[in-house]
GURO-238367 format. One record per atom (N, C-alpha, C): x, y negated, z. Coordinates in steps of 0.02 Angstrom, whole numbers, padded with zeros to 5 digits, always signed. Atoms other than C-alpha are relative to their C-alpha. Layout:
BEGIN
XYZ...
! end
This chain:
BEGIN
+00069+00004-00013+06139-04842+06194-00024-00076+00005+00014+00075+00002+06078-05029+06155-00074-00015-00016+00075-00001+00022+05891-04998+06150-00029-00072+00029+00011+00058-00019+05857-05144+06266+00017-00062-00025-00011+00045+00038+05957-05255+06170-00013-00006-00059+00026-00003+00061+05882-05205+06015-00071-00040-00006+00070+00039-00005+05708-05267+06077+00005-00072+00014-00018+00080-00004+05781-05428+06126+00015-00035-00070-00027+00016+00067+05857-05452+05953-00053-00009-00042+00062+00001+00040+05693-05398+05876-00042-00063+00011+00040+00038-00020+05599-05524+05978+00018-00067-00018-00041+00057+00028+05723-05657+05922-00021-00022-00079+00016+00007+00068+05661-05625+05748-00057-00032-00021+00064+00053+00011+05505-05741+05774+00019-00055-00041-00027+00054+00033+05621-05874+05703+00054+00030-00041-00047-00042+00039+05712-05784+05563+00060-00047-00029-00051+00032+00046+05886-05840+05504-00008+00028-00067+00005-00013+00064+05890-05840+05319+00069+00014-00027-00065-00008+00025+06030-05761+05230+00008-00013-00071-00013+00022+00070+06108-05807+05058-00029+00045-00049+00026-00043+00053+06044-05747+04894+00049+00062-00014-00046-00064+00012+06208-05639+04879-00013+00068+00037+00024-00057-00037+06130-05526+04992-00032+00047-00029+00044-00043+00046+06042-05452+04850+00033+00068-00016-00041-00062-00003+06182-05328+04833-00007+00055+00056+00015-00053-00064+06149-05251+05014-00061+00015-00023+00062-00019+00015+05965-05240+04944+00006+00063-00044-00002-00054+00041+06018-05139+04804+00025+00072+00019-00042-00055-00017+06135-05026+04903-00058+00045+00041+00053-00039-00052+05984-04989+05032-00064+00030-00047+00051-00026+00043+05866-04953+04887-00075-00028+00009+00081+00039-00006+05669-04993+04869-00024+00035+00056+00038-00008-00062+05559-05001+05002-00060-00027-00004+00075+00011+00008+05374-05005+05034-00009-00037+00073+00024+00035-00061+05289-05121+05169-00074+00007-00012+00076-00012+00000+05111-05048+05207-00024-00056+00047+00045+00042-00045+04984-05169+05283-00061+00021+00015+00073-00032-00018+04839-05089+05371-00047-00063+00016+00051+00036-00010+04684-05197+05371-00053+00039+00039+00035-00042-00042+04611-05108+05523-00068-00030+00016+00063+00020-00014+04414-05115+05540-00025+00001-00063+00026+00004+00066+04389-05111+05348-00024-00062-00026+00007+00068+00024+04403-05262+05255-00063+00000-00059+00057+00015+00056+04250-05335+05149+00029-00025-00063-00027+00015+00070+04318-05329+04973-00036-00056-00040+00049+00044+00047+04176-05431+04894+00008-00063+00026-00016+00065-00018+04219-05588+04997+00069-00004+00007-00053+00014+00013+04395-05558+04966+00026-00017-00068-00013+00022+00061+04411-05546+04791-00073-00001-00028+00074+00017+00008+04239-05620+04735-00022-00001-00061+00046+00006+00071+04122-05594+04587-00033-00062-00009+00031+00064-00008+04095-05776+04590-00067-00020-00054+00049+00022+00055+03996-05796+04430-00055+00054-00005+00039-00042+00002+03894-05644+04461-00066-00017+00035+00056+00034-00040+03717-05703+04515-00027+00063+00055+00020-00064-00037+03680-05519+04582+00036-00014+00069-00036+00004-00059+03814-05558+04718-00038-00044+00042+00034+00053-00049+03719-05709+04792-00065+00024+00024+00066-00015-00022+03558-05620+04776-00003+00059+00051+00000-00064-00054+03615-05466+04882+00031-00028+00058-00039+00028-00052+03716-05576+04998-00029-00069+00030+00015+00074+00003+03606-05730+05038+00025-00049+00054-00029+00042-00055+03694-05785+05193+00076+00003+00005-00073-00010-00007+03872-05716+05181+00030-00007-00070-00024+00006+00069+03903-05741+04994+00038-00069+00008-00035+00059-00013+04031-05879+04964-00016-00039-00063+00004+00036+00047+04011-06032+04854+00056-00013-00044-00052+00003+00052+04111-06089+04703+00061-00043+00046-00054+00041-00037+04196-06220+04821+00043+00036+00053-00031-00049-00045+04251-06069+04933+00047+00056-00025-00051-00041+00022+04366-05981+04812+00036-00032-00060-00056+00022+00053+04513-06001+04693-00011+00054-00055+00006-00050+00053+04485-05933+04519+00077+00030-00016-00060-00051+00009+04603-05774+04471-00008+00007-00079+00002-00015+00077+04545-05718+04297-00084+00025-00005+00064-00009+00018+04369-05703+04219-00038-00020+00041+00048+00011-00049+04233-05683+04345+00020+00013+00059-00023-00008-00057+04347-05643+04489+00032-00065+00030-00038+00060-00043+04403-05773+04623+00026+00025+00064-00030-00012-00064+04511-05768+04778-00028-00036+00054+00020+00037-00059+04440-05819+04945+00043-00061+00015-00047+00052-00012+04510-05987+04973+00041-00012+00053-00035-00008-00070+04559-05953+05154+00074+00042-00017-00064-00030+00016+04704-05850+05059+00047-00042-00044-00034+00044+00052+04761-05997+04970+00076+00001-00006-00076+00001+00005+04942-05982+05020+00023+00054-00044-00030-00040+00048+04953-05832+04917-00001-00012-00065-00007+00015+00072+04924-05922+04755+00073-00008-00028-00069-00001+00015+05112-05946+04753+00021+00059-00033-00022-00067+00020+05141-05767+04729-00031+00017-00060+00048-00009+00062+04989-05752+04603+00022-00028-00055-00014+00045+00061+05053-05893+04493+00068+00021-00026-00061-00023+00012+05227-05819+04501+00001+00076-00033+00001-00052+00026+05167-05656+04442+00014+00061+00048-00018-00041-00059+05218-05574+04611-00056+00044+00027+00048-00030-00047+05048-05515+04668-00057+00038-00050+00056-00032+00036+04924-05389+04586-00055+00013+00038+00058-00019-00032+04756-05338+04635-00030+00055-00034+00022-00047+00033+04698-05172+04608-00067+00026+00037+00076-00012-00018+04503-05147+04612-00030+00071+00004+00045-00049+00010+04374-05026+04648+00037+00078+00036-00031-00057-00020+04482-04908+04765-00040+00043+00051+00038-00038-00054+04397-04766+04865+00019+00081-00027-00022-00073+00018+04376-04576+04853-00065+00045+00011+00063-00043-00002+04238-04440+04831-00022+00013+00077+00029-00018-00075+04115-04408+04975+00015-00043+00047-00026+00045-00050+04153-04568+05071-00027+00012+00061+00005-00007-00068+04171-04550+05257-00006-00065+00026+00006+00072-00023+04109-04701+05353+00026-00010+00068-00033+00012-00064+04188-04668+05521+00071-00034-00013-00064+00041-00007+04331-04780+05560+00057+00057+00006-00061-00051-00010+04434-04641+05635+00022+00050-00048-00009-00047+00051+04402-04508+05500+00027-00021-00063-00022+00012+00059+04421-04613+05356+00065-00034-00001-00065+00021-00007+04579-04701+05408+00056+00049+00002-00040-00069+00005+04656-04523+05439-00009+00025-00063+00001-00031+00075+04598-04480+05254+00050-00044-00038-00038+00051+00026+04691-04647+05195+00080+00028+00013-00071-00005-00025+04846-04608+05295+00024+00073-00022-00025-00072+00020+04860-04412+05250-00021+00007-00067+00011-00017+00063+04797-04429+05074-00065+00053-00007+00058-00054+00006+04633-04325+05093-00060-00041-00040+00062+00024+00032+04454-04358+05030-00055+00003+00051+00047+00002-00053+04291-04355+05116-00011+00052+00031+00016-00070-00025+04291-04168+05138+00059+00028+00062-00057-00028-00038+04470-04146+05214+00055-00050+00004-00057+00034-00008+04617-04236+05278+00061+00033-00022-00069-00049+00012+04803-04195+05239+00018+00016+00055-00034-00015-00063+04917-04125+05372+00055-00044+00012-00052+00045-00018+05063-04254+05361-00027-00063-00033-00007+00057+00031+05070-04429+05311+00000-00001-00067+00001-00001+00065+05036-04470+05125+00056+00001-00031-00068-00003+00046+05218-04499+05079+00059+00031+00048-00053-00020-00033+05307-04423+05221+00041+00069-00035-00041-00058+00024+05363-04262+05132+00037-00027-00072-00051+00012+00067+05416-04338+04967+00052-00046+00025-00053+00047-00026+05513-04480+05066+00051+00038+00026-00052-00033-00027+05602-04349+05159+00052+00031-00052-00036-00035+00048+05651-04256+05007+00045-00047-00041-00043+00042+00038+05736-04409+04928+00076+00001+00019-00075+00005-00022+05921-04405+04908+00023-00059+00002-00009+00069-00026+05946-04552+05010+00016+00008+00083-00024+00009-00064+06053-04581+05167-00043-00062+00043+00034+00041-00038+05940-04677+05288+00006-00009+00073-00002+00010-00074+05938-04762+05457-00066+00022+00032+00069-00035-00017+05753-04702+05470-00034+00003-00068+00035-00001+00058+05636-04648+05342-00064-00048+00006+00055+00048+00003+05496-04762+05410+00001-00033+00072-00002+00035-00068+05468-04887+05548-00055-00036+00004+00069+00037-00015+05304-04942+05621+00005-00059+00045-00014+00056-00042+05304-05110+05690-00061-00025+00039+00066+00000-00036+05126-05090+05756-00011+00039+00043+00010-00057-00039+05147-04941+05840-00034+00065-00026+00038-00062+00020+05036-04827+05743+00039+00037-00051-00040-00042+00027+05106-04676+05675-00037+00043-00042+00042-00038+00038+04962-04595+05578+00025+00022-00060-00020+00000+00055+05030-04631+05416+00078+00030-00006-00060-00025-00020+05196-04563+05482-00002+00071+00030+00007-00065-00023+05137-04393+05538+00041+00049-00043-00055-00052+00034+05276-04265+05512+00027+00043+00051-00041-00042-00047+05360-04124+05595+00076-00007-00005-00070+00017+00024+05527-04181+05524+00008-00074-00014-00019+00055+00008+05620-04333+05472+00010-00045+00057-00019+00053-00046+05654-04506+05557-00055-00052-00007+00071+00062+00017+05478-04599+05570-00005-00025+00079+00004+00044-00063+05495-04713+05717-00051-00053+00014+00030+00062-00016+05410-04856+05807+00032-00028+00063-00034+00033-00073+05457-04981+05945-00012+00029+00060+00017-00046-00070+05354-04877+06066+00051+00052+00000-00060-00051+00001+05484-04741+06015+00051-00006+00061-00042+00017-00065+05598-04830+06142-00012+00015+00058+00047-00030-00073+05484-04789+06287+00007+00069+00000+00001-00063-00006+05467-04629+06237+00052+00054+00009-00064-00029-00010+05641-04583+06208+00024-00009+00065-00026+00009-00065+05691-04655+06376-00032+00053+00040+00039-00039-00032+05556-04544+06451+00038+00071-00005-00023-00071+00022+05631-04384+06366+00061+00003+00025-00070-00007-00010+05812-04425+06409-00004+00007+00082+00006-00013-00055+05758-04449+06589-00016+00072+00023+00033-00081-00019+05675-04277+06595+00061+00049-00018-00058-00038+00019+05824-04200+06506+00046+00000+00059-00053+00007-00059+05931-04268+06650-00011+00043+00061+00029-00031-00037+05823-04180+06771-00008+00077+00000+00004-00083+00023+05815-04014+06687+00064+00026-00022-00064-00048+00009+05956-03887+06688+00009+00023-00076-00012-00026+00063+06031-03832+06519-00033+00059-00019+00025-00074+00009+05969-03647+06555-00074-00003-00011+00081+00009-00003+05788-03714+06579-00020-00010-00071+00017+00025+00060+05805-03806+06405+00000+00068-00054-00009-00051+00034+05871-03657+06325-00052+00046-00003+00049-00044-00015+05745-03548+06394-00069-00023-00031+00060+00029+00028+05606-03657+06317+00006-00028-00076-00014+00036+00064+05625-03675+06128-00054-00051-00025+00041+00055+00005+05485-03794+06113+00032-00076+00029-00030+00054-00042+05568-03914+06243+00075-00012-00040-00059+00015+00038+05738-03890+06155-00005-00031-00060+00020+00029+00056+05660-03935+05994-00020-00070+00011+00019+00073-00024+05589-04095+06068+00059-00040+00023-00069+00034-00022+05762-04138+06148+00033-00013-00062-00043+00014+00056+05840-04111+05986-00022-00064-00050+00026+00058+00037+05721-04230+05901+00011-00068+00031-00014+00064-00031+05747-04357+06038+00070-00030-00017-00079+00020+00013+05938-04358+06015+00001-00030-00078-00012+00028+00075+05914-04387+05820-00019-00059+00004+00037+00072-00001+05788-04532+05859+00059-00051+00028-00051+00034-00043+05922-04594+05985+00060-00029-00046-00055+00021+00052+06060-04592+05839-00031-00048-00030+00020+00044+00038+05950-04682+05731-00020-00070+00026+00009+00065-00042+05904-04820+05855+00060-00028+00008-00068+00042-00013+06083-04851+05891+00030-00016-00077-00029+00029+00061+06128-04874+05707-00037-00066-00018+00043+00057+00006+05976-04991+05685+00029-00063+00045-00029+00051-00053+06037-05085+05846+00060-00028-00020-00068+00009+00023+06215-05087+05779-00008-00057-00059+00008+00039+00063+06156-05172+05616-00026-00061+00017+00037+00070-00030+06035-05308+05704+00061-00031+00031-00049+00035-00026+06180-05347+05809+00052-00036-00025-00060+00036+00030+06314-05381+05692-00031-00042-00066+00038+00040+00063+06185-05478+05571+00029-00068-00009-00031+00081+00007+06263-05640+05510-00054-00046+00012+00055+00048-00015+06171-05791+05582+00023-00076-00022-00041+00063+00020+06292-05930+05502-00046-00018-00057+00044+00037+00052+06147-06007+05404-00029-00064+00015+00022+00066-00013+06083-06177+05385-00075-00005+00024+00070-00003-00004+05889-06146+05408-00030+00061+00021+00038-00050-00017+05760-06051+05483-00070+00006-00029+00072-00002+00028+05589-05988+05428-00056+00022+00046+00045-00013-00052+05449-05994+05549-00063+00034-00034+00044-00043+00031+05307-05859+05512-00063-00023+00042+00070+00010-00020+05126-05900+05527-00037+00061-00004+00031-00056+00005+04989-05774+05531-00004+00042+00061+00022-00042-00069+04964-05730+05718+00055+00058+00007-00039-00062-00021+05013-05562+05773+00031+00025-00069-00017-00016+00055+05031-05508+05596+00070-00025-00033-00053+00043+00018+05153-05646+05562+00065+00024+00041-00051-00034-00044+05256-05575+05716+00037+00058-00026-00029-00058+00027+05268-05404+05636+00039-00011-00060-00036+00002+00060+05319-05472+05467+00064-00031+00003-00063+00033-00025+05453-05583+05555+00053+00070+00015-00045-00053-00018+05518-05419+05622+00027+00048-00065-00009-00032+00062+05514-05333+05456+00051-00034-00039-00047+00042+00036+05608-05469+05370+00075+00008+00030-00067+00010-00022+05747-05469+05506+00032+00072-00007-00020-00057+00010+05762-05288+05493+00039+00015-00076-00021-00004+00067+05784-05292+05303+00053-00043-00011-00055+00033+00010+05895-05435+05310+00065+00024+00035-00064-00037-00022+06014-05333+05420+00016+00053-00030-00022-00060+00048+06023-05204+05287-00018+00074+00039+00010-00059-00015+05936-05077+05386-00036+00043-00049+00023-00045+00059+05882-04944+05266-00060+00044+00018+00054-00022-00027+05709-04894+05299-00045+00005-00060+00042+00014+00070+05604-04842+05132-00068-00020+00021+00071+00026-00016+05439-04878+05225-00001-00032+00074+00018+00041-00064+05389-05013+05358-00074-00004+00005+00074+00003-00002+05210-05027+05414-00016-00050+00055+00030+00054-00038+05117-05174+05488-00073+00015-00004+00070-00011-00004+04940-05197+05544-00031-00071+00026+00038+00062-00034+04812-05338+05571-00072+00025+00009+00059-00038-00017+04655-05287+05659-00058-00055-00002+00066+00038-00011+04473-05353+05678-00039-00006-00064+00041-00006+00070+04395-05319+05491-00077+00027+00018+00072-00038-00014+04245-05234+05574-00050-00051+00005+00030+00053+00011+04137-05378+05524-00075+00002-00003+00068-00013+00003+03950-05325+05569-00038-00062+00015+00038+00057-00018+03897-05494+05635+00035-00069-00023-00026+00065+00004+03926-05672+05592+00070+00002-00042-00066-00014+00033+04056-05631+05462+00042-00049-00031-00033+00050+00039+04105-05782+05370+00063-00040+00033-00055+00038-00034+04204-05873+05507+00057+00048+00020-00056-00048-00018+04297-05723+05567+00040+00027-00051-00029-00014+00046+04327-05653+05415+00052-00040-00036-00052+00053+00026+04410-05812+05343+00047-00010+00042-00068+00018-00043+04519-05825+05490+00039+00056-00011-00049-00053+00006+04586-05650+05460+00032+00001-00066-00029+00011+00069+04607-05677+05271+00055-00057+00015-00057+00054-00005+04708-05836+05318+00063+00033+00037-00062-00020-00046+04819-05752+05452+00042+00059-00052-00036-00047+00040+04848-05610+05318+00040-00027-00055-00020+00045+00059+04880-05729+05178+00064-00035+00018-00055+00030-00030+05009-05829+05284+00064+00038+00014-00042-00054-00020+05096-05684+05349+00052+00031-00065-00041-00024+00058+05129-05615+05179+00037-00042-00041-00044+00045+00045+05175-05767+05089+00066-00027+00047-00056+00017-00043+05299-05812+05239+00050+00072-00006-00037-00044+00012+05362-05642+05216+00048+00012-00070-00028+00005+00072+05389-05657+05025+00057-00046+00004-00048+00042-00009+05480-05817+05067+00067+00019+00022-00050-00026-00041+05593-05736+05188+00045+00044-00049-00022-00047+00043+05623-05589+05070+00046-00030-00073-00029+00046+00057+05667-05711+04913+00067-00022+00031-00051+00036-00027+05781-05799+05022+00060+00042+00020-00053-00054-00008+05888-05644+05081+00016+00047-00060-00010-00020+00061+05879-05577+04910-00021+00089-00006+00036-00064-00006+05769-05420+04947-00070+00008-00032+00073+00003+00025+05609-05464+04861-00005+00043-00054+00004-00035+00063+05653-05379+04700-00019+00078+00012-00015-00070-00011+05681-05211+04790-00067+00013+00054+00042-00012-00051+05521-05232+04903-00080+00005-00033+00072+00000+00033+05339-05182+04868-00056+00005+00065+00046+00008-00060+05202-05232+04992-00078+00026-00017+00065-00028+00020+05036-05143+04981-00041+00001+00069+00053+00006-00054+04873-05169+05093-00040+00073-00008+00025-00060-00009+04768-05017+05141-00052-00027+00058+00044-00009-00064+04603-04996+05250-00047+00054-00013+00041-00067-00010+04489-04854+05292-00060-00011-00052+00055+00004+00047+04339-04920+05177-00011-00076-00012+00025+00061+00008+04261-05071+05110-00067-00012+00033+00053-00002-00035+04101-05150+05169-00057+00014-00041+00060-00017+00049+03925-05118+05097-00009-00070-00040+00016+00055+00039+03881-05232+04950-00059-00047+00024+00063+00037-00030+03713-05289+05032+00018-00026+00073-00015+00027-00060+03729-05395+05192-00053+00032+00040+00047-00016-00052+03637-05346+05352-00026-00046+00031+00047+00051-00025+03511-05430+05465+00041-00043+00046-00038+00036-00046+03651-05505+05577+00056-00037-00027-00036+00048+00042+03742-05611+05435+00068+00039-00003-00056-00031+00013+03876-05472+05415-00005+00053-00043-00001-00061+00058+03911-05312+05317+00015+00059+00045-00010-00075-00026+03909-05130+05374+00049+00046-00038-00040-00040+00033+04018-04984+05332-00011+00016-00066+00014-00012+00062+04045-04962+05152+00043+00047-00044-00041-00044+00042+04154-04884+05013+00054-00019-00038-00057+00026+00039+04258-04952+04876+00021-00080+00025-00019+00060-00018+04366-05103+04902+00065-00025-00045-00055+00008+00031+04509-05198+04810+00054-00011+00055-00046-00006-00039+04683-05195+04887+00068-00047-00036-00055+00043+00034+04840-05310+04853+00070+00043-00010-00071-00015+00008+05016-05264+04789+00045-00054-00010-00044+00058+00012+05152-05390+04801+00078+00028-00005-00067-00015+00001+05332-05384+04757+00039-00041-00060-00041+00033+00059+05470-05464+04648+00007+00049-00067-00001-00039+00055+05461-05320+04530-00075+00029-00019+00070-00017+00020+05275-05312+04510-00032-00046-00061+00037+00042+00057+05173-05360+04360-00065-00030+00027+00073+00042-00018+05032-05482+04419-00048+00009-00031+00062-00008+00046+04860-05478+04379-00056+00033+00038+00059-00054-00019+04693-05393+04407+00006+00056-00030-00003-00073+00039+04695-05211+04372-00060+00039+00024+00062-00048-00018+04540-05088+04374-00066-00039-00013+00059+00040+00021+04360-05131+04345-00030-00033+00059+00038+00055-00051+04268-05280+04422-00069+00053+00032+00052-00031-00034+04132-05221+04547-00064+00002-00037+00063-00005+00041+03972-05157+04464-00055-00015+00053+00054+00010-00055+03837-05240+04578-00073+00013-00031+00057-00035+00031+03696-05168+04454-00011+00074+00008-00004-00079+00003+03742-04992+04482+00017+00018+00072-00025-00020-00074+03743-04977+04681-00029+00074+00009+00024-00058-00031+03726-04818+04769-00029-00020+00078+00019+00008-00063+03608-04853+04916+00027-00071+00025-00029+00072-00019+03672-05037+04930+00080+00016+00012-00070-00013-00008+03848-04969+04920+00035-00003-00071-00037-00005+00080+03974-04994+04770+00024+00072-00010-00020-00067+00015+04026-04845+04684+00081-00010-00011-00082+00002+00010+04226-04820+04680+00015+00018-00067-00026-00004+00059+04305-04835+04518+00069+00036-00020-00070-00027+00009+04482-04775+04554+00022+00033+00060-00034-00034-00055+04544-04639+04667+00054-00033+00035-00070+00035-00018+04659-04719+04783+00053+00040+00004-00061-00036+00011+04770-04573+04775+00032-00001-00069-00027+00018+00063+04806-04627+04598+00054-00063+00012-00041+00048-00016+04887-04784+04670+00058+00039+00044-00059-00022-00037+04992-04667+04796+00050+00039-00045-00049-00033+00057+05054-04564+04636+00047-00060-00026-00047+00060+00036+05106-04743+04565+00059-00020+00040-00053+00013-00048+05201-04787+04723+00061+00060-00005-00054-00054-00006+05295-04619+04735+00030+00013-00054-00043-00008+00073+05323-04596+04544+00030-00061-00026-00022+00060+00039+05345-04767+04478+00051-00048+00038-00035+00024-00048+05417-04849+04633+00054+00024+00030-00061-00048-00034+05523-04718+04715+00019+00058-00047-00030-00052+00045+05557-04618+04558-00011+00079+00025+00022-00053-00025+05468-04472+04635-00059+00037-00055+00054-00008+00040+05359-04412+04483-00024+00080+00016+00026-00060-00013+05339-04229+04546-00032-00001+00073+00019+00004-00075+05247-04291+04707-00076+00034+00005+00057-00038-00016+05098-04218+04797-00059-00027-00030+00052+00034+00026+04973-04340+04709+00005-00004-00081-00014+00005+00061+05041-04318+04538-00060+00012-00050+00077-00027+00033+04862-04228+04478-00045-00074-00005+00042+00060-00002+04794-04411+04514+00026-00043-00047-00038+00042+00038+04910-04496+04390-00054-00030-00041+00032+00041+00048+04829-04642+04290+00066-00043-00033-00061+00037+00035+04958-04698+04162-00011-00076+00006+00001+00068+00006+04893-04870+04146+00023-00037+00071-00021+00025-00064+04928-04898+04330+00086-00004+00007-00077-00003+00005+05124-04879+04291+00017-00063-00027-00016+00063+00015+05116-05043+04213+00011-00050+00041-00005+00045-00052+05105-05123+04374+00077-00031+00021-00061+00020-00014+05291-05121+04402+00053+00004-00058-00049+00013+00046+05429-05179+04301+00061+00044+00012
! end
């Protein structure tokens, strides 16, 4: 039992020891992984990936629209918010893709309901029962330390009645369960099947955490340099993720989160700060994984409950909307802009119309990235999306 030791070691990961490139072999042994980054509160896509040459953009956003000096050209009429400048190294190296127009039918504008839809693979009518990738990841022929690890504590995307889906808060929950077990006789546990099942799950979690703790404890630190992570709290989570990966902890999915994107008022300053933190954290994560030899086997994907309305509100902000672009980063990603540019001449009551069902992206990740073509989203497959991964 080394849970307390594990927390201390993870906290020390804020200054990450970098391993040599030869550790690429360890990355290949542990297989491909996905890092999910939740942009909580609903990110404004039009001020992230900006249609800078579209006059309509400035007409419907007289106070929150960005100027040419506020963006970095990407391709055609689309540009990147300049507060995300640090990500241009990934873009220029072909390690960053932007998938535009993601959404779903019958858009739900409730934060709680819509994030549940995104995390379980539902649409505006009904959410899924489990996390969108839990069933397929659990069915993989792969021995893992955990199927997924949440570094922000959120477990909605990992909802499952089976599998090893854990978070750092699982340590506290596990201790509570074990203390309860010590106070409960074996007979009473056997007489309560639900409690017995719960304790069995707790013991399985304990074994998983012990394996992870051992790997972290034996991680080599004989290196000559450290990498400091920027990006605020997201940077801290990214540092923990990089440390787990460098220690060869085999978890196909890791989850991070950055909050604060519900920009109803005075959007420009706050939104720019959030995007800067997002870009800095992802840039430092990329650098760490390149140095540790794991970048080629890692895919980073952002997601959010919805986008913001195309038209600004009276408070120099934006309200709950529909479609938005999202980022994919990785050493095996074919970079560029994918999907349709936002159509500002064909709005639905001030909202963008989505042009790509987000479940098509889930099919791409499961089928093309993890090699699971018969996944639960195969009906949404878009062949052109498969070109995103090499």
